[in-house]
C-alpha positions in Angstrom: -48.5 84.8 -167.1 -50.5 87.5 -168.8 -54.3 86.8 -168.5 -54.6 87.1 -172.3 -52.4 84.0 -172.5 -54.9 82.0 -170.5 -57.9 82.7 -172.6 -59.1 79.6 -174.4 -58.6 79.6 -178.1 -62.3 79.0 -178.8 -63.4 82.1 -176.9 -60.8 84.6 -178.3 -61.6 87.3 -180.7 -59.4 88.8 -183.3 -59.2 92.0 -181.3 -57.1 90.2 -178.7 -54.6 89.0 -181.2 -53.7 92.6 -182.2 -52.4 93.4 -178.7 -48.7 94.3 -178.3 -46.3 91.4 -178.6 -48.8 89.0 -180.2 -49.6 87.7 -183.6 -51.8 90.2 -185.5 -52.7 88.0 -188.5 -55.1 85.1 -188.6 -52.4 82.8 -190.0 -50.3 83.5 -186.9 -53.1 82.5 -184.4 -51.6 80.3 -181.7 -52.7 76.9 -180.6 -53.2 75.6 -177.0 -53.9 78.4 -174.6 -53.4 80.9 -177.4 -49.8 81.4 -176.5 -47.9 83.8 -178.7 -46.2 82.3 -181.8 -42.4 82.6 -181.6 -40.8 84.7 -184.3 -38.5 81.9 -185.4 -39.1 78.2 -186.2 -38.4 75.6 -183.6 -35.1 74.3 -185.1 -33.8 77.9 -185.3 -34.6 78.6 -181.7 -32.8 75.3 -180.6 -29.8 76.1 -182.8 -29.6 79.6 -181.5 -29.6 78.6 -177.8 -27.1 75.9 -178.5 -24.8 78.2 -180.5 -24.8 80.8 -177.7 -24.0 78.2 -175.0 -20.2 78.1 -175.3 -19.6 81.8 -176.1 -21.5 82.9 -173.0 -19.5 80.3 -171.0 -16.4 82.1 -172.1 -17.3 85.7 -171.3 -15.7 85.4 -167.9 -12.3 85.5 -169.5 -13.0 89.2 -170.1 -12.2 89.8 -166.4 -8.7 88.4 -167.1 -8.0 91.6 -169.1 -8.2 93.6 -165.8 -4.7 94.2 -164.6 -4.0 92.0 -161.5 -7.1 89.8 -161.8 -5.2 86.7 -162.7 -3.1 87.2 -159.6 -6.3 87.1 -157.6 -7.3 83.9 -159.3 -4.1 82.3 -158.3 -4.3 83.4 -154.7 -5.8 81.6 -151.8 -8.5 82.0 -149.1 -11.0 84.8 -149.4 -9.1 86.4 -152.3 -9.5 83.4 -154.7 -13.1 82.8 -153.7 -14.0 86.4 -154.5 -12.2 86.3 -157.8 -13.9 83.0 -158.7 -17.3 84.4 -157.6 -16.8 87.4 -159.9 -16.0 85.2 -162.8 -18.9 82.9 -162.2 -21.2 85.9 -161.6 -20.4 87.4 -165.0 -21.0 84.2 -166.8 -24.3 83.7 -164.9 -25.4 87.2 -165.8 -24.7 86.4 -169.4 -26.8 83.3 -169.4 -29.7 85.1 -167.7 -29.6 88.0 -170.1 -29.5 85.8 -173.1 -32.3 83.6 -171.8 -34.5 86.7 -171.0 -33.8 88.2 -174.4 -34.7 85.0 -176.3 -37.9 84.6 -174.2 -39.0 88.2 -174.5 -38.1 89.0 -178.1 -38.1 85.6 -179.9 -40.9 83.8 -178.1 -42.7 87.0 -177.1 -43.4 85.6 -173.6 -42.8 87.2 -170.2 -39.6 86.4 -168.3 -41.6 84.4 -165.7 -42.1 81.8 -168.4 -38.5 80.7 -167.7 -39.6 79.3 -164.3 -36.9 81.0 -162.4 -39.1 82.5 -159.7 -37.6 82.2 -156.2 -40.1 81.0 -153.6 -40.8 78.0 -151.4 -41.5 75.8 -154.4 -38.1 76.7 -155.8 -36.3 75.7 -152.7 -38.2 72.4 -152.5 -37.4 71.8 -156.2 -33.7 72.6 -155.7 -33.4 70.2 -152.7 -35.3 67.5 -154.5 -33.1 67.8 -157.6 -29.9 67.6 -155.5 -31.3 64.6 -153.5 -32.0 62.7 -156.7 -28.6 63.3 -158.3 -26.7 62.6 -155.1 -28.6 59.3 -154.7 -27.8 58.3 -158.3 -24.1 59.2 -157.8 -23.7 57.2 -154.6 -25.8 54.2 -155.9 -24.2 54.1 -159.3 -20.6 54.5 -158.1 -21.1 52.1 -155.2 -22.6 49.5 -157.5 -19.9 49.9 -160.1 -17.2 49.5 -157.4 -18.8 46.5 -155.7 -19.5 44.6 -158.9 -16.0 45.3 -160.3 -17.2 47.3 -163.3 -14.7 50.0 -162.3 -11.6 50.0 -160.2 -10.6 52.6 -157.6 -8.0 55.0 -158.9 -4.5 54.3 -157.8 -1.4 56.4 -157.7 -3.2 59.5 -156.5 -1.0 62.1 -154.7 -1.4 62.3 -150.9 -3.6 65.2 -149.9 -1.8 67.9 -147.8 -3.0 68.5 -144.3 -6.2 70.5 -144.6 -6.9 73.5 -142.4 -10.4 74.8 -141.6 -9.7 77.7 -144.0 -8.6 75.4 -146.8 -11.8 73.3 -146.4 -14.0 76.3 -146.4 -12.3 77.7 -149.5 -12.7 74.3 -151.3 -16.3 74.1 -150.3 -17.0 77.7 -151.5 -15.3 77.1 -154.9 -17.2 73.8 -155.3 -20.6 75.5 -154.7 -19.7 78.4 -156.9 -18.6 76.1 -159.7 -21.6 73.7 -159.3 -24.4 76.3 -159.2 -23.3 79.8 -160.1 -20.8 79.0 -162.8 -22.8 76.2 -164.4 -26.0 74.9 -162.9 -28.2 78.0 -162.7 -27.3 79.8 -165.9 -27.1 76.8 -168.1 -30.4 75.4 -166.8 -32.2 78.7 -167.3 -31.1 78.7 -170.9 -32.0 75.1 -171.7 -34.6 73.9 -169.2 -35.9 77.4 -168.9 -35.9 78.9 -172.4 -35.6 76.0 -174.8 -37.9 73.7 -172.8 -40.7 76.2 -172.6 -40.2 77.3 -176.2 -40.8 73.7 -177.4 -43.4 72.7 -174.8 -46.3 72.2 -177.1 -44.8 68.7 -177.5 -43.4 68.4 -173.9 -41.8 64.9 -173.9 -40.2 65.6 -177.3 -39.1 68.9 -175.9 -37.3 67.3 -173.0 -35.4 64.9 -175.4 -34.5 67.7 -177.8 -33.4 70.0 -175.0 -31.2 67.3 -173.5 -29.6 66.6 -176.9 -29.0 70.3 -177.6 -27.4 70.7 -174.2 -25.3 67.6 -174.7 -23.8 68.3 -178.1 -21.4 71.2 -177.0 -20.0 68.8 -174.3 -18.0 67.1 -177.0 -15.6 69.9 -176.2 -15.6 69.1 -172.5 -12.4 67.9 -170.7 -13.5 65.2 -168.3 -10.6 62.7 -168.6 -11.4 61.4 -172.1 -8.5 59.8 -173.8 -9.8 59.4 -177.4 -12.8 60.1 -179.6 -14.8 57.1 -178.4 -14.4 58.2 -174.8 -15.5 61.7 -175.8 -18.7 60.2 -177.2 -19.3 57.9 -174.2 -18.8 60.9 -171.9 -21.9 62.5 -173.4 -24.0 59.9 -171.5 -23.4 62.0 -168.4 -24.8 65.4 -169.6 -27.5 63.8 -171.6 -28.6 61.6 -168.7 -28.9 64.4 -166.1 -30.5 66.7 -168.7 -33.1 64.1 -169.3 -34.1 63.7 -165.7 -33.7 67.4 -165.1 -36.3 68.2 -167.8 -38.9 65.9 -166.4 -38.4 66.9 -162.8 -38.7 70.6 -163.8 -42.0 69.9 -165.5 -43.3 67.8 -162.6 -42.3 70.4 -160.0 -43.2 73.5 -162.1 -39.8 75.1 -161.5 -36.5 75.3 -163.4 -34.9 75.1 -159.9 -35.6 71.4 -160.0 -33.3 71.2 -163.0 -30.7 73.4 -161.3 -30.8 71.0 -158.4 -30.0 68.0 -160.6 -27.4 69.8 -162.8 -25.6 71.8 -160.2 -26.2 69.0 -157.7 -24.5 66.6 -160.1 -21.2 68.4 -159.7 -21.6 68.7 -156.0 -22.6 65.1 -155.7 -19.5 64.0 -157.6 -17.4 65.8 -155.0 -19.3 64.3 -152.1 -19.2 60.8 -153.5 -15.4 61.1 -153.9 -15.2 61.8 -150.2 -17.4 58.9 -149.2 -16.3 56.2 -151.7 -13.0 55.3 -153.3 -12.3 57.7 -156.2 -13.1 56.2 -159.6 -13.9 57.4 -163.1 -14.1 56.3 -166.7 -16.4 55.4 -169.6 -18.2 52.6 -167.8 -19.1 54.8 -164.9 -20.2 57.6 -167.3 -22.5 55.4 -169.2 -23.9 53.8 -166.0 -24.7 57.2 -164.3 -26.2 58.6 -167.5 -28.4 55.5 -167.9 -29.6 55.8 -164.3 -30.6 59.4 -164.9 -32.5 58.4 -168.0 -34.4 55.8 -166.0 -35.1 58.4 -163.3 -36.5 60.7 -166.0 -38.7 58.0 -167.4 -40.1 57.2 -164.0 -40.9 60.8 -163.3 -42.5 61.2 -166.8 -44.7 58.1 -166.2 -45.8 59.5 -162.8 -46.8 62.9 -164.2 -50.6 62.8 -164.9 -52.1 63.4 -168.3 -53.8 66.6 -167.0 -50.3 68.0 -166.2 -49.1 67.3 -169.7 -52.1 69.2 -171.1 -51.3 72.2 -168.9 -47.7 72.2 -170.1 -48.9 72.2 -173.8 -51.3 75.0 -173.2 -49.5 77.3 -170.8 -45.9 76.2 -170.7 -44.1 74.2 -168.1 -43.8 76.9 -165.5 -47.2 78.7 -165.5 -48.8 79.4 -162.2 -51.2 76.7 -161.0 -54.1 79.1 -161.1 -53.5 79.8 -164.7 -52.9 76.2 -165.6 -56.1 75.1 -164.0 -58.3 77.9 -165.3 -61.6 76.7 -166.9 -61.2 75.9 -170.6 -63.7 75.7 -173.4 -63.7 72.9 -176.0 -60.5 72.8 -178.0 -59.5 71.0 -181.1 -58.8 67.2 -180.9 -55.1 67.7 -181.4 -54.9 70.0 -178.4 -56.2 67.3 -176.2 -53.3 65.0 -177.0 -51.4 65.1 -173.7 -47.7 64.3 -174.1 -46.1 64.2 -177.5 
């Protein structure tokens, strides 16, 4: 983060505010940590990110216009993995580009504000996120089966005899779908851009970000049979978005959210291998509710000093910046969470 972003509001002079990329008028002076004021109001930024979500997810179909590409997608082995990787990679690049542009030109913040830095903390956050979502998947599904809330699926076709190559192909496709196609890009856009953009009210930001991410999933195809089931299915994306937001704040890395989101898809596949396959509205609501509980537990465990850091510097500021000495600030700045 730029050192000018770390300077306490009380010690800033007007000359600082005229630097490139910052507000140049007294009425645009920023609040905690003197972060730049975004060029658009909060509701517009949320709406913009949400509106771009599905269009970016569809840009991979442009590859289908390449002669012969669809034949690659219907192939097997290395061929289909490479074709799938290309499609997922184009979509990921689209999400990253949009997130960077919104952060740089709308919020006027550096790209590192997205929290996507790759380092030891990122790896730890990724693993922690996956561990949480895998535990929720196993515990929730197992509990639902044991208590009779859901029944194992019946009438499933017998699986063909799997070769080592087929297993490796299925694993590669699952990882690409879980993380490259969905987890990384979608989290950088929502828990990266939107969360940092609204982080002056961090808990509210987590809830709004989860709701904004959830709404487009009305168009998802996850086995829903009617309108009610489409609504109940939203418990899943809202739940893991909620826990992902708080874990990302707690661990100072958007990779924690990637671990929960991408890990959710991977965990679903792993759980299907370990427990009898099952699905349906009851399971969706149960898993979503468990993720909300996890998010609340994480939020309660985060100290007030951390909430103040998020308000002043954003959720992903370097620790040295977040803990820099501060002068006295206005009373409303000291309010830690909402």
